[in-house]
C-alpha positions in Angstrom: -14.4 4.4 -73.9 -16.4 3.9 -76.8 -19.3 5.9 -77.1 -21.7 3.5 -79.5 -20.9 0.5 -76.7 -24.2 0.3 -74.7 -24.3 -1.6 -71.2 -26.5 -4.1 -70.5 -28.2 -3.8 -66.3 -25.6 -6.5 -65.5 -22.4 -5.5 -66.8 -20.9 -4.2 -64.1 -17.8 -3.3 -64.9 -17.1 -0.1 -64.1 -16.5 2.9 -67.0 -13.0 4.0 -65.9 -11.9 0.5 -66.9 -11.1 1.5 -70.3 -9.5 -1.6 -72.2 -9.6 -0.2 -75.7 -7.3 3.0 -74.8 -5.0 0.8 -73.5 -1.0 -0.1 -74.6 1.3 -3.0 -74.1 -0.7 -5.6 -72.8 0.4 -8.8 -74.6 -2.0 -11.3 -74.5 -0.6 -15.3 -73.3 2.3 -13.2 -72.1 2.9 -15.8 -69.1 1.5 -18.7 -70.7 4.5 -20.6 -71.2 5.1 -20.5 -67.8 2.7 -22.9 -67.2 3.3 -25.5 -69.9 3.1 -28.8 -68.3 2.8 -27.6 -65.2 -1.4 -28.4 -64.8 -3.5 -30.2 -65.9 -7.8 -29.7 -65.5 -10.0 -32.3 -64.9 -13.7 -32.0 -64.6 -14.7 -34.2 -61.7 -18.0 -35.7 -61.5 -20.7 -34.5 -59.3 -20.3 -37.3 -56.9 -16.5 -37.8 -56.8 -16.1 -34.2 -56.5 -18.6 -34.5 -53.0 -15.5 -36.4 -52.0 -13.4 -34.4 -52.4 -13.3 -30.7 -51.2 -10.2 -29.2 -53.0 -7.2 -29.9 -55.8 -5.0 -30.4 -52.0 -7.1 -33.7 -51.5 -7.1 -35.3 -55.3 -3.8 -34.9 -55.8 -2.8 -36.6 -52.4 -5.6 -39.5 -53.2 -3.9 -39.9 -56.7 -0.6 -39.9 -55.2 -1.4 -42.5 -52.6 -3.0 -44.6 -55.6 0.0 -44.4 -57.6 2.4 -45.6 -54.6 0.0 -48.6 -54.6 0.4 -49.4 -58.1 3.6 -49.1 -58.3 4.3 -51.1 -54.9 1.7 -53.8 -56.3 4.3 -55.2 -59.1 4.6 -55.4 -62.6 0.9 -56.6 -63.3 -0.5 -53.3 -61.9 2.1 -51.1 -63.2 1.7 -47.4 -64.3 0.8 -47.3 -68.1 1.8 -43.5 -68.6 1.1 -43.2 -72.0 -2.7 -44.7 -72.0 -5.7 -42.5 -70.2 -8.1 -44.1 -68.3 -12.0 -43.6 -69.3 -14.6 -43.1 -66.6 -17.2 -45.5 -67.0 -19.7 -43.1 -67.2 -18.6 -42.5 -70.7 
């Protein structure tokens, strides 16, 4: 490990993890696998209180999509348009 490196008291990395001498690591090696698969969103705190996990958020959104699709063309889902938060 680099002898010039000073550790702070909050540094809990073990000294045997010497990343400077690691070989063969490729940054973002699996990133392409996830392209288009996942979208991360930040929920406002009041919304996050209602949904304990991503499964409940996905279930609610899928239900809303089914309702909107059944309600007719006046309420069609426009996938090219993003709906802004009322808080913005």
